[in-house]
C-alpha positions in Angstrom: 142.3 -75.2 19.4 139.0 -77.2 19.8 135.8 -75.3 20.1 133.1 -76.3 22.6 129.5 -75.6 21.4 126.9 -75.6 24.2 123.8 -76.4 22.3 121.1 -75.7 25.0 122.6 -72.2 25.7 123.5 -71.2 22.1 127.1 -70.3 22.9 130.6 -71.5 22.1 134.0 -71.1 23.6 137.6 -72.3 22.9 139.4 -75.1 24.8 143.1 -74.8 25.4 145.1 -78.0 24.4 145.0 -80.6 27.1 142.2 -78.9 29.1 139.3 -80.9 30.5 135.9 -79.7 29.6 135.4 -78.5 33.2 138.7 -76.5 33.1 137.7 -74.8 29.8 134.3 -73.8 31.3 135.8 -72.4 34.4 138.5 -70.5 32.6 135.7 -68.7 30.6 133.7 -67.9 33.7 131.1 -70.6 33.5 130.2 -72.7 36.5 128.4 -76.0 37.0 127.7 -78.5 39.8 130.9 -80.5 40.7 132.2 -82.4 43.7 135.0 -84.9 43.5 136.6 -83.7 40.3 138.1 -87.1 39.5 135.2 -88.9 37.9 133.8 -90.8 40.9 130.7 -88.9 41.9 129.4 -88.3 38.4 127.8 -85.0 39.4 129.4 -83.1 36.4 127.8 -85.4 33.8 127.0 -83.8 30.5 125.7 -85.0 27.1 128.1 -85.3 24.2 126.2 -84.7 21.0 129.0 -84.5 18.5 132.8 -84.6 18.3 135.7 -86.6 19.7 136.7 -86.8 23.4 139.0 -88.9 25.5 138.0 -89.5 29.2 140.6 -90.7 31.6 138.2 -91.9 34.3 136.1 -93.9 33.7 138.3 -94.5 30.7 136.6 -94.1 27.4 137.2 -92.8 23.8 134.2 -91.5 21.9 133.7 -90.0 18.5 130.2 -88.9 17.4 129.9 -87.8 13.8 127.3 -85.2 12.6 126.4 -87.3 9.5 125.6 -90.4 11.5 122.4 -90.8 13.6 124.2 -91.6 16.9 122.6 -91.2 20.3 124.1 -88.8 22.8 126.7 -90.2 25.2 127.1 -89.2 28.8 130.6 -87.9 29.7 132.1 -86.3 32.8 133.3 -82.7 32.4 136.0 -83.1 35.0 137.8 -86.0 33.3 137.1 -85.7 29.6 139.2 -83.7 27.1 138.1 -82.6 23.6 140.1 -84.0 20.8 138.1 -82.0 18.2 135.4 -79.4 18.1 132.6 -80.8 20.2 128.9 -80.1 20.8 127.4 -80.7 24.2 124.3 -80.2 26.3 124.9 -79.1 29.9 122.1 -78.7 32.3 122.4 -76.2 35.2 125.4 -74.3 33.7 125.7 -70.8 35.1 126.9 -68.0 32.9 129.6 -65.6 34.1 128.2 -63.5 37.0 125.0 -65.6 37.2 124.1 -66.5 40.8 122.4 -69.7 41.9 118.8 -69.2 43.1 118.3 -71.0 46.4 115.4 -71.6 48.8 116.5 -71.1 52.4 115.0 -71.2 55.9 116.2 -67.9 57.5 115.9 -67.0 61.2 113.8 -63.9 62.0 116.1 -61.9 64.2 114.2 -58.6 64.5 111.1 -56.7 63.5 111.0 -52.9 63.9 108.1 -50.6 62.9 109.7 -47.6 61.1 106.6 -45.5 60.6 102.8 -45.9 60.5 102.9 -48.8 58.1 106.5 -49.8 57.2 108.4 -52.6 59.1 112.1 -53.3 59.0 112.6 -57.1 59.0 116.0 -58.6 59.8 116.8 -62.1 58.8 119.8 -64.3 59.2 120.8 -66.8 56.5 122.1 -70.3 57.5 125.7 -70.5 58.6 126.6 -73.4 56.4 127.9 -72.2 53.1 126.0 -74.7 51.0 122.8 -73.5 52.7 123.5 -69.8 52.2 123.2 -67.7 49.1 124.8 -64.8 47.3 123.1 -61.8 45.8 124.0 -58.5 44.0 123.1 -55.0 45.3 119.6 -54.2 44.0 118.2 -57.7 43.8 115.1 -59.0 45.5 113.8 -62.2 47.2 110.6 -64.0 47.6 109.0 -64.7 51.0 107.5 -68.2 50.8 104.5 -68.8 53.1 103.8 -72.4 54.3 100.6 -72.5 52.1 102.7 -71.9 49.0 102.0 -68.3 48.4 104.9 -66.0 47.6 105.6 -62.2 47.7 108.6 -60.3 46.4 110.6 -57.7 48.4 113.7 -55.8 47.6 116.8 -56.7 49.7 117.7 -53.6 51.6 121.0 -54.9 52.9 124.2 -54.8 50.8 125.9 -58.0 49.7 128.7 -56.9 52.0 126.5 -57.7 55.0 127.4 -61.4 55.1 124.5 -63.6 56.3 122.3 -60.7 57.4 119.3 -59.7 55.3 117.2 -56.6 55.7 113.7 -56.1 54.2 111.4 -53.1 54.3 107.8 -54.3 54.2 104.7 -52.0 54.0 101.7 -53.4 55.7 98.5 -53.0 53.7 95.6 -54.0 56.0 93.2 -54.4 53.1 95.4 -57.1 51.6 95.0 -60.7 52.9 98.5 -61.5 51.6 100.1 -58.6 53.4 98.3 -59.6 56.6 99.4 -63.2 56.2 103.1 -62.2 55.7 103.1 -59.9 58.7 101.4 -62.5 60.9 104.0 -65.1 60.0 106.9 -62.7 60.6 105.5 -61.6 64.0 104.7 -65.1 65.2 107.3 -67.5 63.8 111.0 -67.9 64.5 111.9 -68.5 60.8 110.7 -67.9 57.3 111.5 -69.5 54.0 112.9 -67.2 51.3 114.0 -67.7 47.7 116.9 -65.6 46.4 118.5 -63.9 44.5 116.0 -62.6 41.9 115.9 -59.7 39.5 118.1 -58.3 36.8 118.1 -54.7 38.2 121.3 -54.7 40.2 124.8 -53.1 40.4 128.2 -54.7 40.8 130.6 -52.1 42.0 133.6 -53.5 40.1 131.9 -53.0 36.8 131.3 -49.3 37.4 133.2 -46.7 35.3 134.9 -44.0 37.4 133.1 -41.2 35.4 129.6 -42.7 35.8 127.0 -40.5 37.6 124.3 -42.5 39.4 120.7 -41.4 39.9 118.7 -43.5 42.3 115.0 -42.8 41.9 112.8 -44.5 44.5 109.1 -44.3 45.4 107.9 -45.5 48.7 109.6 -48.7 49.9 111.6 -48.7 46.7 114.1 -47.1 49.0 115.1 -50.6 50.1 116.7 -51.2 46.7 118.5 -47.8 46.8 119.8 -48.6 50.3 121.4 -51.9 49.1 123.1 -50.2 46.1 124.4 -47.2 48.0 125.7 -49.1 51.0 127.5 -51.5 48.6 129.2 -48.6 46.8 130.2 -46.9 50.1 131.4 -50.1 51.6 133.7 -50.5 48.6 134.9 -46.9 48.7 133.6 -45.8 45.3 133.5 -42.1 44.9 131.0 -41.9 41.9 128.4 -39.1 42.3 125.2 -40.5 43.7 121.9 -38.6 43.5 119.1 -40.1 45.6 115.6 -39.0 44.8 113.0 -40.4 47.2 109.4 -39.7 46.3 106.5 -40.1 48.7 102.9 -38.9 48.8 103.3 -37.3 52.2 106.3 -36.6 54.5 105.2 -39.4 56.9 105.8 -42.0 54.2 109.6 -41.2 54.2 110.5 -43.7 56.9 114.3 -43.6 57.1 115.1 -40.0 56.2 118.0 -39.8 58.7 120.0 -42.5 56.9 120.4 -40.8 53.5 120.9 -37.5 55.3 123.8 -39.2 57.1 125.3 -40.6 53.9 125.2 -37.1 52.4 126.8 -35.5 55.5 129.6 -38.1 55.6 130.3 -38.5 51.8 130.6 -35.5 49.5 129.7 -37.8 46.6 126.2 -38.5 47.9 123.3 -36.1 47.4 119.8 -36.6 48.8 116.5 -35.1 47.6 113.3 -36.1 49.2 110.2 -35.1 47.2 106.6 -34.9 48.5 103.7 -34.9 46.0 101.0 -33.8 48.4 102.5 -31.0 50.5 99.0 -29.8 51.5 98.8 -33.0 53.6 102.3 -32.6 55.1 102.2 -29.8 57.6 105.5 -28.0 58.0 107.2 -29.7 55.0 109.9 -27.4 53.6 111.5 -29.6 51.0 110.9 -30.3 47.3 107.4 -30.9 46.1 105.8 -32.3 43.0 106.3 -35.6 41.1 109.6 -37.5 41.2 110.3 -37.3 37.4 109.8 -33.5 37.4 112.3 -33.1 40.3 115.0 -35.0 38.4 114.4 -33.1 35.2 114.8 -29.8 37.2 118.2 -30.8 38.3 119.7 -32.5 35.2 120.2 -30.5 32.0 121.9 -33.5 30.3 122.3 -37.2 31.0 125.9 -37.8 29.7 127.4 -40.6 31.7 124.3 -41.1 33.8 122.9 -44.5 34.9 119.5 -44.5 36.5 118.2 -47.1 38.9 114.6 -46.7 39.6 112.0 -48.5 41.8 108.3 -47.6 41.8 105.1 -48.2 40.0 105.2 -48.9 36.3 103.5 -45.5 35.7 106.2 -43.7 37.6 109.1 -45.6 35.9 107.8 -45.1 32.4 107.0 -41.4 33.0 110.5 -40.9 34.2 111.9 -42.8 31.2 109.8 -40.7 28.7 110.8 -37.4 30.4 114.5 -38.3 30.4 114.5 -39.5 26.8 113.3 -36.1 25.7 116.7 -34.8 27.1 118.7 -37.3 25.1 118.8 -40.1 27.7 119.2 -43.7 26.3 116.8 -46.3 27.6 119.6 -48.8 28.0 121.0 -46.7 30.8 117.9 -47.1 32.9 117.6 -50.1 35.2 114.3 -51.2 36.8 112.6 -54.5 37.7 109.5 -52.9 36.1 110.9 -53.6 32.7 110.7 -57.4 33.5 107.3 -57.7 35.3 105.4 -54.9 33.5 106.9 -54.5 30.0 105.4 -51.6 28.0 103.4 -52.4 24.9 105.3 -50.5 22.1 102.8 -51.3 19.3 
């Protein structure tokens, strides 16, 4: 069977006899821009660098040899069939599971103040499928202001929510960017967003039945937790879920009734709020101290545990260090911190 080498991605796959290039890509889970699928629109154009193909429309037969300095030829993935091993360059090809990042104008449908400084923002993506977007539980988006500035926020809604998006945004009066975002959301009917973003996400269908999940969030990191937990519950997964929500004072825990409701309705869900400054939280009767210490108090081993954590780099790496002392493997911890604030290991 012919092999297809995709030079710009450094990967190769097998083509079944008689398959078009597009059919081979799709069978292996790869996606690219297509439209007519009969060679008229030319949207699926790719560069043939080496090998032999036959294209039925527009009809052509090409053979590019490695030992001859031949320029690349443009062919159409939907109508060309490999007759030998081929080497191609395909722009915009998406790997299995990779989602297309889009910039959308969303309607602002509601703004609700949840506590002294956190706002719940509800957005509605466009109804037209081509102007909407997909995302995985745990990913984030960028709010794009008219002046070109951007800020990232975790998506608090689950992918199962359709066109509805939810954000939890903390207002920081000392930050001009924070003030500008809140002004725009409070005074405009729509906002431009770019999504999905982030490699810290969960797809329920990939989860093993014996996996235990620890969700460790600080402050508005609970938004990411909410998306993942609601995704799992919506798809009726029964994996044990341990939610640890750390805050400086009790007043910073802005949606405590929601995880309490999850825990009351689902035996698999456990919720542990942790306050680090109990002296500033009159009447607080719950757990106190730092988030990593609370988790280490409850887990004697981390066999089968996956940790999703959202917080400051200092908190995330402190949690990782503490868990590794108990035999935890770094590969089982998932956090956007690893991408935007990688630790210097030298």
